[in-house]
C-alpha positions in Angstrom: 15.7 -55.2 21.5 16.4 -55.4 25.2 19.3 -53.9 27.1 21.4 -57.1 26.9 21.2 -57.1 23.1 22.0 -53.4 22.8 25.0 -54.0 25.2 26.2 -56.9 23.0 25.9 -55.0 19.8 27.7 -52.0 21.3 30.5 -54.3 22.4 30.8 -55.7 18.9 30.8 -52.2 17.4 33.6 -50.9 19.7 35.7 -54.1 19.5 35.4 -54.1 15.7 36.3 -50.4 15.5 39.6 -51.1 17.3 40.4 -53.9 14.9 39.4 -51.9 11.8 41.6 -48.9 12.9 44.6 -51.2 13.0 43.7 -52.6 9.6 43.1 -49.2 8.1 46.6 -48.1 9.3 48.2 -50.9 7.3 46.0 -50.3 4.2 46.8 -46.6 4.3 50.5 -47.3 4.4 50.2 -49.7 1.4 48.0 -47.3 -0.5 50.5 -44.5 -0.3 53.0 -46.9 -1.9 51.1 -48.8 -4.6 48.0 -46.7 -4.9 44.5 -46.7 -3.4 43.0 -49.0 -6.0 45.3 -51.9 -5.4 45.4 -51.4 -1.7 41.6 -51.3 -1.6 41.4 -54.4 -3.7 43.6 -56.3 -1.2 41.4 -55.0 1.7 38.2 -56.0 -0.2 39.5 -59.5 -0.9 40.3 -60.0 2.8 36.9 -58.6 3.9 35.2 -61.0 1.5 37.0 -63.9 3.2 35.8 -62.7 6.6 32.2 -62.2 5.3 32.2 -65.7 3.9 33.4 -67.1 7.2 30.7 -65.3 9.1 28.0 -66.5 6.7 29.2 -70.1 6.7 29.8 -70.3 10.4 26.5 -68.7 11.2 24.5 -71.0 8.9 26.3 -74.0 10.3 25.6 -73.1 13.9 21.9 -72.4 13.1 21.6 -75.9 11.6 23.1 -77.6 14.7 20.5 -78.4 17.2 22.0 -78.1 20.7 21.0 -77.1 24.2 21.1 -73.3 24.3 22.5 -73.5 27.9 25.5 -75.6 26.6 26.0 -73.2 23.8 25.9 -70.1 26.1 28.3 -71.8 28.5 30.8 -72.5 25.7 30.5 -69.0 24.2 30.8 -67.6 27.7 34.1 -69.4 28.3 35.4 -68.2 24.9 34.4 -64.6 25.7 36.2 -64.9 29.1 39.4 -66.0 27.4 39.1 -63.4 24.6 38.2 -60.5 27.0 40.9 -61.4 29.5 43.6 -61.0 26.9 42.5 -57.4 26.1 41.8 -56.7 29.8 45.3 -57.6 30.9 46.9 -55.7 28.1 44.8 -52.6 28.8 45.7 -52.7 32.5 49.4 -53.1 31.8 49.2 -50.1 29.5 47.3 -48.0 32.0 50.0 -48.9 34.6 52.8 -48.1 32.3 54.1 -51.7 32.2 53.5 -51.9 28.5 53.9 -49.1 26.0 50.6 -47.9 24.4 50.0 -49.0 20.8 51.3 -46.4 18.4 49.5 -46.2 15.1 51.9 -43.6 13.7 54.9 -45.9 14.5 53.1 -48.9 13.0 52.3 -46.8 9.9 56.0 -45.7 9.5 57.3 -49.3 10.0 54.8 -50.6 7.4 55.9 -47.9 4.9 59.5 -48.8 5.5 58.9 -52.5 4.8 56.9 -51.6 1.6 59.7 -49.3 0.4 61.9 -52.4 0.1 59.2 -54.7 -1.3 57.7 -55.4 -4.6 54.1 -54.4 -5.4 52.8 -57.9 -5.1 54.4 -58.2 -1.6 52.8 -54.9 -0.6 49.4 -56.2 -1.8 49.8 -59.3 0.2 50.8 -57.3 3.3 47.5 -55.3 3.0 45.5 -58.5 2.5 47.1 -60.2 5.5 46.7 -57.2 7.8 43.0 -56.8 7.1 42.4 -60.6 7.3 44.1 -61.0 10.6 42.2 -58.1 12.2 39.0 -59.3 10.5 39.3 -62.8 12.0 39.0 -61.4 15.5 35.9 -59.5 14.4 34.6 -62.8 12.9 35.1 -64.6 16.3 33.2 -61.9 18.1 30.3 -61.8 15.7 29.9 -65.5 15.8 30.1 -65.7 19.6 27.9 -62.8 20.5 25.5 -63.1 17.5 24.4 -66.6 18.6 23.4 -65.4 22.1 22.3 -61.8 22.1 20.3 -61.4 18.9 20.9 -62.5 15.4 24.0 -62.9 13.2 22.6 -60.3 10.9 22.4 -57.6 13.6 25.8 -58.7 15.0 27.4 -58.5 11.6 25.6 -55.2 11.0 27.4 -53.7 14.1 30.8 -54.9 12.7 30.0 -53.4 9.3 28.8 -50.1 10.9 32.2 -49.9 12.7 34.0 -50.6 9.5 32.2 -47.9 7.6 32.8 -45.4 10.4 36.5 -46.1 10.5 36.7 -45.9 6.7 34.8 -42.6 6.6 37.0 -40.9 9.2 40.1 -42.4 7.8 39.4 -41.2 4.2 38.6 -37.7 5.4 41.9 -37.5 7.4 44.0 -39.5 5.1 46.4 -40.3 7.9 46.8 -42.9 10.7 44.0 -42.6 13.3 46.3 -41.7 16.1 43.7 -39.8 18.2 41.5 -42.9 18.7 41.7 -43.8 22.4 42.5 -47.4 21.6 43.5 -48.5 25.1 40.3 -47.0 26.6 38.2 -48.7 24.0 39.9 -52.0 24.5 39.5 -51.8 28.3 35.8 -50.9 28.0 35.2 -53.7 25.5 37.2 -56.2 27.6 35.0 -55.4 30.7 31.9 -55.9 28.6 33.2 -59.2 27.2 34.2 -60.4 30.6 30.7 -59.5 32.0 29.0 -61.4 29.2 31.4 -64.3 29.6 30.9 -64.6 33.3 27.1 -64.2 33.0 26.7 -66.8 30.2 29.3 -69.4 31.4 28.0 -69.7 34.9 24.4 -69.3 33.8 24.9 -72.1 31.3 26.7 -74.5 33.6 24.4 -73.9 36.5 20.8 -72.7 36.9 20.8 -69.1 35.5 17.8 -68.0 37.6 19.5 -69.2 40.8 23.0 -67.9 40.0 21.8 -64.5 38.7 18.6 -63.6 40.5 18.7 -60.1 39.1 18.6 -61.4 35.6 20.1 -59.2 32.8 20.7 -56.3 35.3 23.6 -58.5 36.6 25.5 -57.6 33.4 25.8 -54.0 34.5 27.0 -55.0 37.9 29.6 -57.4 36.5 30.8 -54.7 34.0 31.2 -52.2 36.9 33.1 -54.8 39.0 35.6 -55.5 36.2 36.0 -51.8 35.3 36.7 -50.8 38.9 38.9 -53.8 39.6 40.9 -53.1 36.4 41.5 -49.5 37.2 42.5 -50.3 40.8 44.9 -52.9 39.5 46.4 -50.5 37.1 46.8 -47.9 39.9 48.5 -50.6 42.1 50.9 -51.6 39.4 51.6 -48.2 37.8 55.0 -47.0 36.7 54.5 -43.2 37.1 56.5 -42.0 34.0 54.8 -44.4 31.6 51.4 -44.6 33.2 50.6 -41.0 31.9 51.1 -42.2 28.4 48.8 -45.2 28.9 46.1 -43.0 30.5 46.0 -40.9 27.3 45.8 -44.0 25.0 
């Protein structure tokens, strides 16, 4: 595989890890209330839905015969929109404009809701939590899998992230509060924006003319977004809260 493919698979792994950490927090809270077997069953059911979506969507797009430049342009625009959402949130957290995501707080709130809910409601809560996080993974796998490598390898990166989060989570048996979620989201957002810019402009215009440096342009775009993001956070910072965002 070339550097672009490795970069895309790394972006999928990191982005998926962030989503799976949030899903694990919900499942853990449910498991401590209704048992690991039932909570794991809810999570497995949600993951099965996500896996089916990846398989069906991937097969459908493989059947469709379309100009690869048009496909890359469309995927590039999607990645720009998706990455921009994480990018802005991460900058605001670094600047102290938005509070960092608190896994321990989310865990406590989920436990409180479950304490007042029946077992079936708790099961549905775990299913919904994993499904919603998994849908974002599905979108990334479908988008990047079409352009960087294969759906199998893209899905493999997402599965590897899932297994890593499960392994660490089961060993600790508590919310993964030490994961630098904001830093991961910012890094992934920069990567997605770099891919999005590269593919959208390259697909709409002549790629060789727009990006004469070829795939090496991705590293430059990543650096530009990373530097611009941190400078923006510094410019917008609220001193008291920025320290919390920097640690996230």
